[in-house]
TORKOL-4160 file (C-alpha; in steps of 0.2 Angstrom, whole numbers, padded with zeros to 4 digits, m for minus):
462
<pt num="1" X="0278" Y="m0009" Z="m0089"/>
<pt num="2" X="0260" Y="m0004" Z="m0084"/>
<pt num="3" X="0256" Y="0014" Z="m0083"/>
<pt num="4" X="0241" Y="0018" Z="m0072"/>
<pt num="5" X="0235" Y="0035" Z="m0078"/>
<pt num="6" X="0218" Y="0037" Z="m0070"/>
<pt num="7" X="0205" Y="0027" Z="m0059"/>
<pt num="8" X="0187" Y="0030" Z="m0057"/>
<pt num="9" X="0175" Y="0021" Z="m0046"/>
<pt num="10" X="0156" Y="0019" Z="m0048"/>
<pt num="11" X="0144" Y="0013" Z="m0035"/>
<pt num="12" X="0132" Y="0002" Z="m0045"/>
<pt num="13" X="0121" Y="m0006" Z="m0031"/>
<pt num="14" X="0105" Y="m0014" Z="m0038"/>
<pt num="15" X="0105" Y="m0003" Z="m0054"/>
<pt num="16" X="0111" Y="m0017" Z="m0066"/>
<pt num="17" X="0099" Y="m0029" Z="m0059"/>
<pt num="18" X="0084" Y="m0018" Z="m0061"/>
<pt num="19" X="0090" Y="m0014" Z="m0079"/>
<pt num="20" X="0092" Y="m0032" Z="m0084"/>
<pt num="21" X="0075" Y="m0036" Z="m0076"/>
<pt num="22" X="0066" Y="m0023" Z="m0086"/>
<pt num="23" X="0075" Y="m0029" Z="m0102"/>
<pt num="24" X="0069" Y="m0047" Z="m0098"/>
<pt num="25" X="0051" Y="m0041" Z="m0096"/>
<pt num="26" X="0051" Y="m0031" Z="m0112"/>
<pt num="27" X="0045" Y="m0015" Z="m0104"/>
<pt num="28" X="0055" Y="m0003" Z="m0114"/>
<pt num="29" X="0049" Y="m0010" Z="m0131"/>
<pt num="30" X="0031" Y="m0011" Z="m0125"/>
<pt num="31" X="0032" Y="0008" Z="m0120"/>
<pt num="32" X="0040" Y="0013" Z="m0136"/>
<pt num="33" X="0027" Y="0004" Z="m0146"/>
<pt num="34" X="0013" Y="0012" Z="m0136"/>
<pt num="35" X="0018" Y="0030" Z="m0136"/>
<pt num="36" X="0022" Y="0043" Z="m0149"/>
<pt num="37" X="0040" Y="0048" Z="m0152"/>
<pt num="38" X="0048" Y="0065" Z="m0150"/>
<pt num="39" X="0064" Y="0073" Z="m0155"/>
<pt num="40" X="0074" Y="0068" Z="m0139"/>
<pt num="41" X="0090" Y="0057" Z="m0142"/>
<pt num="42" X="0083" Y="0043" Z="m0131"/>
<pt num="43" X="0066" Y="0035" Z="m0133"/>
<pt num="44" X="0052" Y="0037" Z="m0121"/>
<pt num="45" X="0054" Y="0019" Z="m0116"/>
<pt num="46" X="0073" Y="0021" Z="m0112"/>
<pt num="47" X="0069" Y="0037" Z="m0101"/>
<pt num="48" X="0056" Y="0028" Z="m0092"/>
<pt num="49" X="0067" Y="0014" Z="m0089"/>
<pt num="50" X="0080" Y="0026" Z="m0082"/>
<pt num="51" X="0067" Y="0033" Z="m0070"/>
<pt num="52" X="0063" Y="0015" Z="m0064"/>
<pt num="53" X="0081" Y="0010" Z="m0061"/>
<pt num="54" X="0084" Y="0026" Z="m0052"/>
<pt num="55" X="0069" Y="0024" Z="m0041"/>
<pt num="56" X="0073" Y="0006" Z="m0037"/>
<pt num="57" X="0091" Y="0009" Z="m0033"/>
<pt num="58" X="0094" Y="0027" Z="m0026"/>
<pt num="59" X="0076" Y="0030" Z="m0020"/>
<pt num="60" X="0077" Y="0049" Z="m0022"/>
<pt num="61" X="0065" Y="0062" Z="m0029"/>
<pt num="62" X="0064" Y="0065" Z="m0048"/>
<pt num="63" X="0075" Y="0080" Z="m0050"/>
<pt num="64" X="0090" Y="0071" Z="m0044"/>
<pt num="65" X="0090" Y="0058" Z="m0058"/>
<pt num="66" X="0104" Y="0066" Z="m0068"/>
<pt num="67" X="0115" Y="0068" Z="m0053"/>
<pt num="68" X="0112" Y="0049" Z="m0049"/>
<pt num="69" X="0118" Y="0044" Z="m0066"/>
<pt num="70" X="0133" Y="0055" Z="m0065"/>
<pt num="71" X="0139" Y="0043" Z="m0052"/>
<pt num="72" X="0135" Y="0027" Z="m0062"/>
<pt num="73" X="0144" Y="0016" Z="m0074"/>
<pt num="74" X="0132" Y="0021" Z="m0088"/>
<pt num="75" X="0137" Y="0007" Z="m0100"/>
<pt num="76" X="0134" Y="m0007" Z="m0087"/>
<pt num="77" X="0118" Y="0001" Z="m0082"/>
<pt num="78" X="0109" Y="0007" Z="m0098"/>
<pt num="79" X="0121" Y="0002" Z="m0112"/>
<pt num="80" X="0133" Y="0011" Z="m0123"/>
<pt num="81" X="0130" Y="0028" Z="m0130"/>
<pt num="82" X="0120" Y="0035" Z="m0116"/>
<pt num="83" X="0127" Y="0049" Z="m0105"/>
<pt num="84" X="0120" Y="0056" Z="m0089"/>
<pt num="85" X="0116" Y="0073" Z="m0096"/>
<pt num="86" X="0104" Y="0064" Z="m0108"/>
<pt num="87" X="0093" Y="0061" Z="m0093"/>
<pt num="88" X="0091" Y="0079" Z="m0088"/>
<pt num="89" X="0075" Y="0087" Z="m0081"/>
<pt num="90" X="0069" Y="0093" Z="m0098"/>
<pt num="91" X="0071" Y="0076" Z="m0106"/>
<pt num="92" X="0062" Y="0067" Z="m0092"/>
<pt num="93" X="0048" Y="0080" Z="m0091"/>
<pt num="94" X="0045" Y="0078" Z="m0110"/>
<pt num="95" X="0044" Y="0059" Z="m0107"/>
<pt num="96" X="0030" Y="0061" Z="m0094"/>
<pt num="97" X="0021" Y="0073" Z="m0105"/>
<pt num="98" X="0020" Y="0060" Z="m0119"/>
<pt num="99" X="0016" Y="0047" Z="m0106"/>
<pt num="100" X="0001" Y="0057" Z="m0101"/>
<pt num="101" X="m0005" Y="0060" Z="m0118"/>
<pt num="102" X="m0004" Y="0042" Z="m0123"/>
<pt num="103" X="m0016" Y="0035" Z="m0110"/>
<pt num="104" X="m0004" Y="0029" Z="m0096"/>
<pt num="105" X="m0017" Y="0018" Z="m0088"/>
<pt num="106" X="m0019" Y="0008" Z="m0104"/>
<pt num="107" X="m0001" Y="0006" Z="m0105"/>
<pt num="108" X="0001" Y="0001" Z="m0087"/>
<pt num="109" X="m0013" Y="m0012" Z="m0089"/>
<pt num="110" X="m0004" Y="m0019" Z="m0105"/>
<pt num="111" X="0013" Y="m0020" Z="m0096"/>
<pt num="112" X="0005" Y="m0028" Z="m0080"/>
<pt num="113" X="m0004" Y="m0041" Z="m0089"/>
<pt num="114" X="0010" Y="m0046" Z="m0100"/>
<pt num="115" X="0022" Y="m0047" Z="m0085"/>
<pt num="116" X="0010" Y="m0058" Z="m0075"/>
<pt num="117" X="0007" Y="m0069" Z="m0091"/>
<pt num="118" X="0026" Y="m0071" Z="m0094"/>
<pt num="119" X="0028" Y="m0077" Z="m0076"/>
<pt num="120" X="0014" Y="m0090" Z="m0079"/>
<pt num="121" X="0005" Y="m0084" Z="m0064"/>
<pt num="122" X="m0013" Y="m0085" Z="m0071"/>
<pt num="123" X="m0011" Y="m0104" Z="m0075"/>
<pt num="124" X="m0007" Y="m0108" Z="m0057"/>
<pt num="125" X="m0026" Y="m0108" Z="m0054"/>
<pt num="126" X="m0038" Y="m0121" Z="m0059"/>
<pt num="127" X="m0054" Y="m0113" Z="m0053"/>
<pt num="128" X="m0055" Y="m0097" Z="m0044"/>
<pt num="129" X="m0042" Y="m0083" Z="m0047"/>
<pt num="130" X="m0041" Y="m0072" Z="m0031"/>
<pt num="131" X="m0038" Y="m0054" Z="m0034"/>
<pt num="132" X="m0036" Y="m0042" Z="m0020"/>
<pt num="133" X="m0041" Y="m0023" Z="m0023"/>
<pt num="134" X="m0038" Y="m0008" Z="m0012"/>
<pt num="135" X="m0033" Y="0011" Z="m0013"/>
<pt num="136" X="m0022" Y="0023" Z="m0004"/>
<pt num="137" X="m0018" Y="0041" Z="m0005"/>
<pt num="138" X="m0001" Y="0050" Z="m0007"/>
<pt num="139" X="0001" Y="0068" Z="m0002"/>
<pt num="140" X="0009" Y="0081" Z="m0014"/>
<pt num="141" X="0017" Y="0097" Z="m0011"/>
<pt num="142" X="0013" Y="0113" Z="m0020"/>
<pt num="143" X="m0002" Y="0123" Z="m0027"/>
<pt num="144" X="m0007" Y="0114" Z="m0043"/>
<pt num="145" X="m0018" Y="0123" Z="m0056"/>
<pt num="146" X="m0034" Y="0115" Z="m0062"/>
<pt num="147" X="m0032" Y="0103" Z="m0076"/>
<pt num="148" X="m0047" Y="0097" Z="m0086"/>
<pt num="149" X="m0041" Y="0079" Z="m0087"/>
<pt num="150" X="m0034" Y="0077" Z="m0069"/>
<pt num="151" X="m0037" Y="0085" Z="m0053"/>
<pt num="152" X="m0025" Y="0086" Z="m0038"/>
<pt num="153" X="m0037" Y="0091" Z="m0024"/>
<pt num="154" X="m0039" Y="0088" Z="m0006"/>
<pt num="155" X="m0049" Y="0073" Z="0000"/>
<pt num="156" X="m0050" Y="0060" Z="0014"/>
<pt num="157" X="m0031" Y="0058" Z="0018"/>
<pt num="158" X="m0025" Y="0041" Z="0022"/>
<pt num="159" X="m0008" Y="0049" Z="0025"/>
<pt num="160" X="m0016" Y="0059" Z="0039"/>
<pt num="161" X="m0011" Y="0075" Z="0030"/>
<pt num="162" X="m0028" Y="0084" Z="0027"/>
<pt num="163" X="m0018" Y="0100" Z="0024"/>
<pt num="164" X="m0011" Y="0094" Z="0008"/>
<pt num="165" X="m0018" Y="0090" Z="m0009"/>
<pt num="166" X="m0016" Y="0072" Z="m0014"/>
<pt num="167" X="m0018" Y="0059" Z="m0028"/>
<pt num="168" X="m0026" Y="0042" Z="m0026"/>
<pt num="169" X="m0018" Y="0026" Z="m0030"/>
<pt num="170" X="m0028" Y="0010" Z="m0033"/>
<pt num="171" X="m0022" Y="m0007" Z="m0037"/>
<pt num="172" X="m0027" Y="m0025" Z="m0038"/>
<pt num="173" X="m0015" Y="m0039" Z="m0035"/>
<pt num="174" X="m0013" Y="m0058" Z="m0039"/>
<pt num="175" X="m0001" Y="m0067" Z="m0028"/>
<pt num="176" X="0006" Y="m0051" Z="m0023"/>
<pt num="177" X="0009" Y="m0045" Z="m0041"/>
<pt num="178" X="m0001" Y="m0030" Z="m0047"/>
<pt num="179" X="m0012" Y="m0034" Z="m0062"/>
<pt num="180" X="m0022" Y="m0018" Z="m0062"/>
<pt num="181" X="m0017" Y="0000" Z="m0057"/>
<pt num="182" X="m0025" Y="0017" Z="m0058"/>
<pt num="183" X="m0020" Y="0035" Z="m0053"/>
<pt num="184" X="m0036" Y="0045" Z="m0048"/>
<pt num="185" X="m0040" Y="0063" Z="m0042"/>
<pt num="186" X="m0038" Y="0066" Z="m0024"/>
<pt num="187" X="m0056" Y="0066" Z="m0019"/>
<pt num="188" X="m0060" Y="0049" Z="m0027"/>
<pt num="189" X="m0070" Y="0039" Z="m0014"/>
<pt num="190" X="m0067" Y="0020" Z="m0011"/>
<pt num="191" X="m0085" Y="0016" Z="m0015"/>
<pt num="192" X="m0084" Y="0024" Z="m0033"/>
<pt num="193" X="m0066" Y="0017" Z="m0036"/>
<pt num="194" X="m0072" Y="m0001" Z="m0032"/>
<pt num="195" X="m0087" Y="0002" Z="m0044"/>
<pt num="196" X="m0076" Y="0007" Z="m0058"/>
<pt num="197" X="m0063" Y="m0006" Z="m0055"/>
<pt num="198" X="m0076" Y="m0021" Z="m0054"/>
<pt num="199" X="m0081" Y="m0017" Z="m0072"/>
<pt num="200" X="m0064" Y="m0015" Z="m0079"/>
<pt num="201" X="m0057" Y="m0030" Z="m0070"/>
<pt num="202" X="m0071" Y="m0041" Z="m0078"/>
<pt num="203" X="m0063" Y="m0039" Z="m0095"/>
<pt num="204" X="m0044" Y="m0041" Z="m0090"/>
<pt num="205" X="m0042" Y="m0060" Z="m0088"/>
<pt num="206" X="m0041" Y="m0070" Z="m0104"/>
<pt num="207" X="m0055" Y="m0082" Z="m0109"/>
<pt num="208" X="m0041" Y="m0095" Z="m0111"/>
<pt num="209" X="m0038" Y="m0095" Z="m0093"/>
<pt num="210" X="m0048" Y="m0109" Z="m0084"/>
<pt num="211" X="m0055" Y="m0100" Z="m0069"/>
<pt num="212" X="m0066" Y="m0085" Z="m0063"/>
<pt num="213" X="m0060" Y="m0070" Z="m0054"/>
<pt num="214" X="m0064" Y="m0068" Z="m0035"/>
<pt num="215" X="m0064" Y="m0049" Z="m0032"/>
<pt num="216" X="m0058" Y="m0047" Z="m0014"/>
<pt num="217" X="m0059" Y="m0030" Z="m0005"/>
<pt num="218" X="m0064" Y="m0022" Z="0011"/>
<pt num="219" X="m0081" Y="m0016" Z="0017"/>
<pt num="220" X="m0080" Y="m0001" Z="0005"/>
<pt num="221" X="m0084" Y="m0012" Z="m0009"/>
<pt num="222" X="m0101" Y="m0017" Z="m0002"/>
<pt num="223" X="m0114" Y="m0005" Z="m0009"/>
<pt num="224" X="m0130" Y="m0008" Z="m0018"/>
<pt num="225" X="m0123" Y="m0002" Z="m0034"/>
<pt num="226" X="m0107" Y="m0012" Z="m0032"/>
<pt num="227" X="m0117" Y="m0028" Z="m0028"/>
<pt num="228" X="m0127" Y="m0025" Z="m0044"/>
<pt num="229" X="m0110" Y="m0023" Z="m0054"/>
<pt num="230" X="m0104" Y="m0040" Z="m0047"/>
<pt num="231" X="m0120" Y="m0048" Z="m0053"/>
<pt num="232" X="m0120" Y="m0039" Z="m0070"/>
<pt num="233" X="m0101" Y="m0043" Z="m0074"/>
<pt num="234" X="m0103" Y="m0061" Z="m0067"/>
<pt num="235" X="m0089" Y="m0057" Z="m0055"/>
<pt num="236" X="m0087" Y="m0067" Z="m0039"/>
<pt num="237" X="m0083" Y="m0057" Z="m0023"/>
<pt num="238" X="m0077" Y="m0059" Z="m0005"/>
<pt num="239" X="m0079" Y="m0044" Z="0006"/>
<pt num="240" X="m0083" Y="m0038" Z="0024"/>
<pt num="241" X="m0101" Y="m0033" Z="0029"/>
<pt num="242" X="m0100" Y="m0015" Z="0035"/>
<pt num="243" X="m0102" Y="m0013" Z="0053"/>
<pt num="244" X="m0115" Y="0001" Z="0049"/>
<pt num="245" X="m0127" Y="m0013" Z="0044"/>
<pt num="246" X="m0138" Y="m0019" Z="0058"/>
<pt num="247" X="m0137" Y="m0036" Z="0052"/>
<pt num="248" X="m0118" Y="m0036" Z="0056"/>
<pt num="249" X="m0121" Y="m0035" Z="0075"/>
<pt num="250" X="m0134" Y="m0048" Z="0074"/>
<pt num="251" X="m0123" Y="m0061" Z="0065"/>
<pt num="252" X="m0108" Y="m0058" Z="0077"/>
<pt num="253" X="m0119" Y="m0060" Z="0092"/>
<pt num="254" X="m0127" Y="m0076" Z="0085"/>
<pt num="255" X="m0109" Y="m0083" Z="0081"/>
<pt num="256" X="m0103" Y="m0080" Z="0098"/>
<pt num="257" X="m0119" Y="m0087" Z="0106"/>
<pt num="258" X="m0114" Y="m0104" Z="0099"/>
<pt num="259" X="m0100" Y="m0105" Z="0111"/>
<pt num="260" X="m0104" Y="m0108" Z="0130"/>
<pt num="261" X="m0089" Y="m0098" Z="0136"/>
<pt num="262" X="m0093" Y="m0083" Z="0125"/>
<pt num="263" X="m0111" Y="m0084" Z="0130"/>
<pt num="264" X="m0107" Y="m0082" Z="0148"/>
<pt num="265" X="m0095" Y="m0068" Z="0144"/>
<pt num="266" X="m0109" Y="m0060" Z="0134"/>
<pt num="267" X="m0122" Y="m0062" Z="0149"/>
<pt num="268" X="m0109" Y="m0054" Z="0160"/>
<pt num="269" X="m0107" Y="m0039" Z="0149"/>
<pt num="270" X="m0126" Y="m0037" Z="0147"/>
<pt num="271" X="m0128" Y="m0037" Z="0166"/>
<pt num="272" X="m0115" Y="m0023" Z="0167"/>
<pt num="273" X="m0124" Y="m0013" Z="0153"/>
<pt num="274" X="m0109" Y="m0016" Z="0142"/>
<pt num="275" X="m0098" Y="m0004" Z="0152"/>
<pt num="276" X="m0080" Y="m0007" Z="0150"/>
<pt num="277" X="m0074" Y="0001" Z="0166"/>
<pt num="278" X="m0082" Y="m0003" Z="0182"/>
<pt num="279" X="m0090" Y="0011" Z="0193"/>
<pt num="280" X="m0088" Y="0009" Z="0212"/>
<pt num="281" X="m0099" Y="0021" Z="0222"/>
<pt num="282" X="m0099" Y="0025" Z="0241"/>
<pt num="283" X="m0108" Y="0038" Z="0252"/>
<pt num="284" X="m0098" Y="0050" Z="0262"/>
<pt num="285" X="m0107" Y="0060" Z="0276"/>
<pt num="286" X="m0105" Y="0079" Z="0276"/>
<pt num="287" X="m0111" Y="0089" Z="0291"/>
<pt num="288" X="m0117" Y="0107" Z="0286"/>
<pt num="289" X="m0126" Y="0120" Z="0297"/>
<pt num="290" X="m0143" Y="0125" Z="0290"/>
<pt num="291" X="m0146" Y="0142" Z="0284"/>
<pt num="292" X="m0155" Y="0156" Z="0295"/>
<pt num="293" X="m0173" Y="0159" Z="0290"/>
<pt num="294" X="m0170" Y="0178" Z="0288"/>
<pt num="295" X="m0157" Y="0190" Z="0283"/>
<pt num="296" X="m0147" Y="0202" Z="0293"/>
<pt num="297" X="m0138" Y="0202" Z="0310"/>
<pt num="298" X="m0145" Y="0188" Z="0321"/>
<pt num="299" X="m0154" Y="0193" Z="0337"/>
<pt num="300" X="m0146" Y="0190" Z="0354"/>
<pt num="301" X="m0159" Y="0177" Z="0358"/>
<pt num="302" X="m0160" Y="0169" Z="0341"/>
<pt num="303" X="m0157" Y="0150" Z="0341"/>
<pt num="304" X="m0142" Y="0144" Z="0332"/>
<pt num="305" X="m0147" Y="0134" Z="0316"/>
<pt num="306" X="m0146" Y="0115" Z="0318"/>
<pt num="307" X="m0132" Y="0105" Z="0310"/>
<pt num="308" X="m0138" Y="0092" Z="0297"/>
<pt num="309" X="m0129" Y="0078" Z="0290"/>
<pt num="310" X="m0129" Y="0076" Z="0271"/>
<pt num="311" X="m0122" Y="0062" Z="0260"/>
<pt num="312" X="m0111" Y="0064" Z="0245"/>
<pt num="313" X="m0109" Y="0051" Z="0232"/>
<pt num="314" X="m0091" Y="0047" Z="0228"/>
<pt num="315" X="m0088" Y="0038" Z="0212"/>
<pt num="316" X="m0072" Y="0028" Z="0208"/>
<pt num="317" X="m0068" Y="0022" Z="0191"/>
<pt num="318" X="m0060" Y="0005" Z="0191"/>
<pt num="319" X="m0051" Y="m0004" Z="0177"/>
<pt num="320" X="m0061" Y="m0017" Z="0168"/>
<pt num="321" X="m0061" Y="m0034" Z="0174"/>
<pt num="322" X="m0052" Y="m0047" Z="0163"/>
<pt num="323" X="m0068" Y="m0056" Z="0158"/>
<pt num="324" X="m0076" Y="m0040" Z="0152"/>
<pt num="325" X="m0061" Y="m0034" Z="0143"/>
<pt num="326" X="m0059" Y="m0051" Z="0135"/>
<pt num="327" X="m0077" Y="m0051" Z="0129"/>
<pt num="328" X="m0074" Y="m0034" Z="0121"/>
<pt num="329" X="m0059" Y="m0040" Z="0112"/>
<pt num="330" X="m0067" Y="m0055" Z="0105"/>
<pt num="331" X="m0082" Y="m0044" Z="0099"/>
<pt num="332" X="m0070" Y="m0031" Z="0091"/>
<pt num="333" X="m0060" Y="m0045" Z="0083"/>
<pt num="334" X="m0075" Y="m0052" Z="0075"/>
<pt num="335" X="m0080" Y="m0047" Z="0057"/>
<pt num="336" X="m0093" Y="m0054" Z="0046"/>
<pt num="337" X="m0088" Y="m0059" Z="0028"/>
<pt num="338" X="m0100" Y="m0060" Z="0013"/>
<pt num="339" X="m0098" Y="m0069" Z="m0003"/>
<pt num="340" X="m0109" Y="m0074" Z="m0018"/>
<pt num="341" X="m0100" Y="m0092" Z="m0019"/>
<pt num="342" X="m0112" Y="m0104" Z="m0010"/>
<pt num="343" X="m0104" Y="m0120" Z="m0016"/>
<pt num="344" X="m0094" Y="m0126" Z="m0001"/>
<pt num="345" X="m0086" Y="m0140" Z="m0011"/>
<pt num="346" X="m0078" Y="m0127" Z="m0022"/>
<pt num="347" X="m0074" Y="m0114" Z="m0009"/>
<pt num="348" X="m0076" Y="m0120" Z="0009"/>
<pt num="349" X="m0079" Y="m0107" Z="0023"/>
<pt num="350" X="m0061" Y="m0109" Z="0029"/>
<pt num="351" X="m0055" Y="m0104" Z="0011"/>
<pt num="352" X="m0066" Y="m0089" Z="0011"/>
<pt num="353" X="m0058" Y="m0083" Z="0027"/>
<pt num="354" X="m0040" Y="m0087" Z="0021"/>
<pt num="355" X="m0043" Y="m0077" Z="0005"/>
<pt num="356" X="m0049" Y="m0062" Z="0014"/>
<pt num="357" X="m0035" Y="m0063" Z="0027"/>
<pt num="358" X="m0023" Y="m0062" Z="0012"/>
<pt num="359" X="m0029" Y="m0045" Z="0008"/>
<pt num="360" X="m0013" Y="m0039" Z="0017"/>
<pt num="361" X="m0004" Y="m0043" Z="0002"/>
<pt num="362" X="m0011" Y="m0027" Z="m0007"/>
<pt num="363" X="m0009" Y="m0017" Z="0009"/>
<pt num="364" X="0009" Y="m0022" Z="0010"/>
<pt num="365" X="0012" Y="m0016" Z="m0007"/>
<pt num="366" X="0005" Y="0001" Z="m0002"/>
<pt num="367" X="0018" Y="0002" Z="0012"/>
<pt num="368" X="0032" Y="0000" Z="m0001"/>
<pt num="369" X="0024" Y="0013" Z="m0013"/>
<pt num="370" X="0022" Y="0026" Z="0001"/>
<pt num="371" X="0039" Y="0024" Z="0009"/>
<pt num="372" X="0048" Y="0041" Z="0008"/>
<pt num="373" X="0064" Y="0031" Z="0007"/>
<pt num="374" X="0058" Y="0022" Z="m0009"/>
<pt num="375" X="0049" Y="0037" Z="m0018"/>
<pt num="376" X="0052" Y="0054" Z="m0013"/>
<pt num="377" X="0038" Y="0068" Z="m0012"/>
<pt num="378" X="0032" Y="0073" Z="m0029"/>
<pt num="379" X="0039" Y="0089" Z="m0034"/>
<pt num="380" X="0032" Y="0092" Z="m0052"/>
<pt num="381" X="0024" Y="0108" Z="m0058"/>
<pt num="382" X="0010" Y="0102" Z="m0068"/>
<pt num="383" X="m0005" Y="0090" Z="m0064"/>
<pt num="384" X="m0003" Y="0080" Z="m0080"/>
<pt num="385" X="0016" Y="0076" Z="m0075"/>
<pt num="386" X="0011" Y="0071" Z="m0058"/>
<pt num="387" X="m0002" Y="0060" Z="m0066"/>
<pt num="388" X="0010" Y="0052" Z="m0077"/>
<pt num="389" X="0024" Y="0050" Z="m0064"/>
<pt num="390" X="0010" Y="0041" Z="m0053"/>
<pt num="391" X="0010" Y="0028" Z="m0066"/>
<pt num="392" X="0029" Y="0027" Z="m0066"/>
<pt num="393" X="0028" Y="0024" Z="m0047"/>
<pt num="394" X="0015" Y="0010" Z="m0050"/>
<pt num="395" X="0027" Y="0003" Z="m0063"/>
<pt num="396" X="0041" Y="0003" Z="m0050"/>
<pt num="397" X="0030" Y="m0006" Z="m0038"/>
<pt num="398" X="0026" Y="m0019" Z="m0051"/>
<pt num="399" X="0045" Y="m0021" Z="m0054"/>
<pt num="400" X="0049" Y="m0023" Z="m0036"/>
<pt num="401" X="0034" Y="m0036" Z="m0034"/>
<pt num="402" X="0041" Y="m0046" Z="m0049"/>
<pt num="403" X="0058" Y="m0046" Z="m0041"/>
<pt num="404" X="0052" Y="m0052" Z="m0024"/>
<pt num="405" X="0040" Y="m0065" Z="m0033"/>
<pt num="406" X="0054" Y="m0073" Z="m0043"/>
<pt num="407" X="0066" Y="m0075" Z="m0028"/>
<pt num="408" X="0052" Y="m0082" Z="m0017"/>
<pt num="409" X="0047" Y="m0094" Z="m0031"/>
<pt num="410" X="0065" Y="m0100" Z="m0033"/>
<pt num="411" X="0067" Y="m0101" Z="m0014"/>
<pt num="412" X="0051" Y="m0112" Z="m0013"/>
<pt num="413" X="0061" Y="m0126" Z="m0022"/>
<pt num="414" X="0076" Y="m0124" Z="m0011"/>
<pt num="415" X="0080" Y="m0135" Z="0005"/>
<pt num="416" X="0091" Y="m0122" Z="0013"/>
<pt num="417" X="0086" Y="m0104" Z="0018"/>
<pt num="418" X="0094" Y="m0089" Z="0010"/>
<pt num="419" X="0107" Y="m0080" Z="0022"/>
<pt num="420" X="0102" Y="m0062" Z="0023"/>
<pt num="421" X="0112" Y="m0047" Z="0030"/>
<pt num="422" X="0115" Y="m0049" Z="0048"/>
<pt num="423" X="0115" Y="m0068" Z="0047"/>
<pt num="424" X="0096" Y="m0069" Z="0046"/>
<pt num="425" X="0089" Y="m0084" Z="0037"/>
<pt num="426" X="0073" Y="m0084" Z="0026"/>
<pt num="427" X="0064" Y="m0095" Z="0013"/>
<pt num="428" X="0052" Y="m0080" Z="0009"/>
<pt num="429" X="0063" Y="m0064" Z="0010"/>
<pt num="430" X="0056" Y="m0047" Z="0007"/>
<pt num="431" X="0062" Y="m0037" Z="m0008"/>
<pt num="432" X="0070" Y="m0024" Z="0003"/>
<pt num="433" X="0080" Y="m0037" Z="0013"/>
<pt num="434" X="0087" Y="m0043" Z="m0004"/>
<pt num="435" X="0091" Y="m0026" Z="m0010"/>
<pt num="436" X="0103" Y="m0024" Z="0005"/>
<pt num="437" X="0114" Y="m0037" Z="m0002"/>
<pt num="438" X="0117" Y="m0026" Z="m0018"/>
<pt num="439" X="0124" Y="m0012" Z="m0008"/>
<pt num="440" X="0143" Y="m0017" Z="m0010"/>
<pt num="441" X="0143" Y="m0019" Z="m0029"/>
<pt num="442" X="0155" Y="m0007" Z="m0037"/>
<pt num="443" X="0165" Y="m0006" Z="m0053"/>
<pt num="444" X="0181" Y="0004" Z="m0057"/>
<pt num="445" X="0187" Y="0011" Z="m0073"/>
<pt num="446" X="0206" Y="0010" Z="m0074"/>
<pt num="447" X="0216" Y="0018" Z="m0088"/>
<pt num="448" X="0231" Y="0008" Z="m0092"/>
<pt num="449" X="0243" Y="0013" Z="m0106"/>
<pt num="450" X="0230" Y="0025" Z="m0113"/>
<pt num="451" X="0216" Y="0012" Z="m0113"/>
<pt num="452" X="0201" Y="0010" Z="m0101"/>
<pt num="453" X="0198" Y="m0006" Z="m0092"/>
<pt num="454" X="0183" Y="m0011" Z="m0081"/>
<pt num="455" X="0185" Y="m0020" Z="m0064"/>
<pt num="456" X="0173" Y="m0026" Z="m0052"/>
<pt num="457" X="0179" Y="m0020" Z="m0035"/>
<pt num="458" X="0174" Y="m0016" Z="m0017"/>
<pt num="459" X="0175" Y="0001" Z="m0008"/>
<pt num="460" X="0190" Y="m0004" Z="0002"/>
<pt num="461" X="0200" Y="m0010" Z="m0013"/>
<pt num="462" X="0204" Y="0007" Z="m0019"/>
């Protein structure tokens, strides 16, 4: 006779998947080899792995990690011998301190490059290797003291929160996979970030790879200093000519003048002095009596002043006509690209445009990184821990990107689309849409006759 003595249910979600993916990529070992050890029961690599699994699964702030693992099947997620209280705030904070002291950027670069190489991404390019670079800001809460190695300060806020201090994330991606990342002080400007990144990117790609890097970035990369850096490092580039350059407007006008319809629209706009909204005027007569020539009470025989007619200009603002509006839209939608690659046999104009338009891949990664659902606000008390946790966030972004990349590469070989939640079909699913499919993964521990047994279950089964 079976004697059911106790039943415990655990919601796994995507946690085991993230754990196995980190193991497959060898990140824990790489971290432990890079950093110094401390007296904690768990290695730094294991603690960072626990943070990454938590971020990817529960998407809560750092201080709830122990609570998250208290509801997990620890042996399935992190292996035997690890308890939730091994991941308390103090243990995690010490791992961040060690990460900061061990050059977190160098570690991130090592992990990112080894990950990309393990996926054979670099060897997919025979000539040019297009790398997309950009930055974003993340606001932080609290009053952080000055730290000689890292500053959390106010700067230009892409979060539209100028009232908060911030940190700057910069990354460069290849086929949507981050291969470079850096956490900078909050007032780092994009011109300087690009200048520093150009030099560092030049030495990242192995000489064994056949191809040259094309550094693709927005107009912030175009400065005299940065153009010199491209030349000095022998780095190709594609960027947008800033609108502040007078040559930009000339080139746009010249491009549109080649089209008859556009030339006609341009002439129409010039005729109306480039005013978007039309002004319609009319004259309205207004009768008024002239003033008397002197002050005081009028005499009985004094003539009444004449009535004069004056005209007032009435102005009505009308909406723009379709031709004017379309001409404005065309001009605003036009941008000037610049590149140092002049060989159209190697890189035709259409390819230059396509590569620049793919800049959205790095911007899309920032949307994932900045999502409050994915990574909560940073509530850490010391600048160096914020800095280290910034690299944990970049690692979580890399992990998510790898997950999405692997699935999409597999789907490219399939003839039938993947069926997502809600019955949606896709050959190129997003990582988030795939994560929804893990929500109903549970396990249960059942004690039978004094022994624990593990079962896979669903919430309604118990």
